N, C-alpha and C positions, 0 to 999 in steps of 0.2 A: 797863703797859697790856696790852691783850689780845694784841697781836702778840708782845710780849716773853714773855708767859705761854705762848703756844703754842710759841714757839721755845725755851723753857727758859732765857731770859736775864734773869729777874727779879733784882732786888737785894733782899737781906734785911738789915735793920739790926736786930740782936737784942740785947735786954737781958735780964738774968736771972743766975742762978747759972752760973758758967763751966763747971762740970762738966755741967750740963744742956744748955748750949749745945753743948758738945763731942759729947754724945750725939745731939743733933738735927741737927748740921751735915751729916752724911751724907745725911739725908733732904732737907734744904733745898737741897743742891747738885744734887739731881735736878730741882728746879724752877727754880733760879736759878744764874747764873754768878758772882754776887758775893754773898758771905755775910760780914758783918762783925759781930764781937762788940763791943758798945758799952759794956758795963759792967753795972751793977746794973739791977734791974727798972725799966722806964720810960725808960731811956736810948735804947733803940732807937726808941721812939715819938717821943722828943724829936728825935732825929737826922732822922727822917722828916719831922716837922713843919718843921724848919729847911730841909730840902731842898725841900719843897713851897713854903715861903715864898720862897725864893730863885728858884725857877722862876716863881712868880707875879709877882714883881717884874720879872724879865727879860721876861716876856710883856707886862706893862703898859708897860714902857719901849719895847718894839718897837711896840706898838700906838700909843703916843703919837707916836713918831717917824714912823710911816707916816701918821698923821692930820695931823701938821704938814707933812710933805712934800706931801701931796695938797692941803692948803689953800694952800701957797705956790706 
């Protein structure tokens, strides 16, 4: 989010050629505190999608529990 970006606490999940990742890692650590190499091209994006899906499922569960609690 914006707050993490301003604080330099972003997380990067990176896919691609490992030597290119190593070259870019120093720059990425200026913007984020967590930089992970995920493997070949596309794996970083896949990891991000999985992370977003898990967050969405958690938020839906929280909202449903709150709705149930209010109705009961």
